N, C-alpha and C positions, 0 to 999 in steps of 0.2 A: 516592856513593850505593851501597849494598850491592846487588849483582846476584845473585839467587838462580836457579840453573839446576837443571833436573831431572837428577838423577844416578842412573844405573842401576848398582847394585853387581854385581860378578861373582857368579855363583851360589855359588861356593865361599866367599865372605866374608859374604854376606847383608846385612841391613839395618844391622848395626852398623858396617860399613865406610863406608856412605854417611853415617851420622850423624857419624862422626869427620871425614870429608872436608869436610862442610859446616861443621863447627865450625872447621876450619883455615882455610877460605875466609873465614869471618866475621872471624876474628882478623886475617888479613892485610888485609882491607878496612878495618876500623876502626882499624888501626894507622897508616893513611895520615894524614899530618898536614897535609894541604892546606887552605888557607883559600880559600873562594870569594869573589871580589870581585864583588858584584852591581852591575850598571849598566844603564841604558837610554840610548839615544842622545838627547842633548839639547844641541844647540849653544848656546853655546860651551863648555859644561862638559864634555860628552862628545861628541867628534866622531869619526866612523868614516870613514876615507878609502876610495876604491874598492878598495884592496887589503886592507881589513879592519883596518888599523892604527888603534889608538886614540890620541887626544891630547885636549887641552882643559884648561880652567882647573882642573878638579878631578882629571882623570885624571893630569896630569903630576906633581903632588906625591904622589899616592897610589902611582903606579908607582915613583917614587923611594923612597918610604918602605918599600915591600915589598921592593924589590931591595936597598936599602941594609941593611935589617935582616936579610936572608937568610931570611925566612919563606917557606916553600913556598906557592904561591898559584896560582889560575887565575881569569881573568876570565870572567864568566858573564852573558850578555845576559838580563835579567830585567825584566818589567814592574814598575812602581813598587809597585802594590798587593801583588804577589807577594813583592817584596823585604821589605816589612814583615811579611808572614805568615811568611816563613822566619826572620827575625830573632826574632820573638815566639815561634815554636815552639821555638827553641833546640835543635833536633835535629842541626844541623850547624854546623861552624865557618864563619861567613859574615860579611862586612862589606859594607854598602850604601854606595855612594859619593854624597857631596854632600848629605846630609840636614840640615835645620835641627834645632835642639834644642828640645824642649818637655817638660814634666813627664810626659806620657803615654808618650812614647818613652823617657824615662830609666828608666821602670819595666820596659820590655821588653828593653832592651839596654844596651850599654856604648858610650860615645862616646870617640873619640880627641881629640887636640888639633885645633884649627881646620885645615881643609884649604884653604879659600878664603873671603874675605869679599866679599860683594856690595857694589856701590854702592847708594845709597838707592833704595828701591823706587819705581816709577812706575806710573801707570795707562796702559794702552794702549787707545785708542779710535779710531774712524774719524776721518779727518782733517777731515771736514765736520760733526762733532758739536759744534755751538756751545754746547751745554749743559755740555760738559766743558772747563774752562779751568784753567790753572795758577795756583797761589797760594792756593787754598782750603785749609781744614783737612779732614781726613777726616770729622769730625762734620758739617760743612756739606755735604759730598758725599753722605753717607748720609741726610741729611735730605730730599734730593730724591728722592721716591718715584716720579718719572717715569723714573728711570734704573735699569737692571738690571745688577747685578754678576754676572759669571760666575766661579764658583769650581770648584776640582777637589775632588771628594769624598775625604775622608781626608787632605787635604793641609794643611800648616801654612804660613801666610804670615809666621810670626814672632809673638812675643807681642804686639807693639804692634798690628799689623793684626788679628790674631785677636781681641784684646780689644775693639778698636773695632767689629768686625763683630758681636760678641756684644752689645755695648751699644747700637749704633746700629740694628741690625736692618734693614739695607738690603734692598730688593727684590733677590732673588737667584735665580739659576739655577745648578744644580749638575750637573757632568758627571764622567765618569771618564776621559775621553780626554786625550791629551797636549797640550802647549801649542800646537803647530802647528795642530792641529785646532780648538783653542779660539780661536785667532786667526781661523780661517775662520768660526767662529760669529759673532764680532764683525763681520767683514766682511759677513756675510749679514744682519746686523741682528737676530739671535736674542737678543743681549744687547748692552749698551752699552759695557762696559769690563771689563777684567781687570787684576790686579796682576802685575807682573813686574819682575825686575831689569833695568835699562836695557841692560846688556851682552847679556843674553839676547834682549831685545826687538829690539835693533838687528840681531843675527845672524839672527833669524827673519824679520824684515821685509825684510831684504836678499835673501832667497832668491827663486828664480824663481816661487814659489807666489803671490807678491803683486806687484801693479803698484807702481812707485815712487810715493811720496806717498799711499798708501792709508790710512796710519795716522799718528797723532801720539802723542807721549808727554806725559803730564800729570804735573806735579810738585806737591807739597803742602808748605805752610808748616810743618807740624808733623811731617813724616816724619823719623824718626831715621836714624842711619847704617844701612847695609845689614846684613843678617843674616849670621852666619857659617855656613859649611857644614862638615860633619864626616863622618867615617866612623862609621856606626852599626853596631856589631858584636853578634852574638849572645852570650849568656852562655857558650856553649861555647868562645869564644875566651879563652884564659887571660889573666889580668891581666899576666903577664910579657910576653906578645906585644903587648898594648896599649901597654905602656911602651916596648918596642922600636920600635913604630911612632911613638909620640910623640917619641922621641929623634930619629928620622930626619926626621919632619915639621918639627921645630924646626930641624934642620940645613938642610933645604930652604929654609926661610924666611930663615935667616941667610946662607946661601951663594949660593943660586940666585936668590931673589927680589930680592936687593939688587944684583945685577949690572947 
């Protein structure tokens, strides 16, 4: 980000000196080739240990790709909604970690190759919710208007679930909070269920925030394979940099994931 300071020119040089110095500062600042890697803590995709070190299912391949490709970068803790705003504005070089792909986002930024692929999505509900049982279709679930779906505003659940929600019009409550707080809404009975990858659900449910056995995971007969997660980059990131990241991500899958 360009930092502008008030500059007081020496009397013998006058205002022209200050103008030249400011121009030089701007040139130096914008010559900086750093890419911001935007993330927010979200176990097990992005995990921050007590010492501040990042790891996780999406962090590990992304770190490998940036370090292997030699691209200058900096990790930046950023709320999800703000991440999309920065990508869409395309005023800085930035890549957001772990986003699903959909047509709207393809218009505002550039995607790398897959970073991680989720397992098939499940619904998370209270363990004693007898109206939520495994084996149904999403259409059958959405037809039950006594159940309330909790969703995150501006968030995509992948084309299959997004399309089913649009067609089935389930009773729905929307929030802008993160998944941990959304689970607390479910626990408090403010909504009946939410969608999540099972690996994320297991990680959150296992935290000290919830009692063991408080929730159950519901599977569906028509749910496809899990969605792929990507780096979503602003248009300021050159195509050549995207290709370098793609090459390193492929190498990560070929060499690291198969160990």
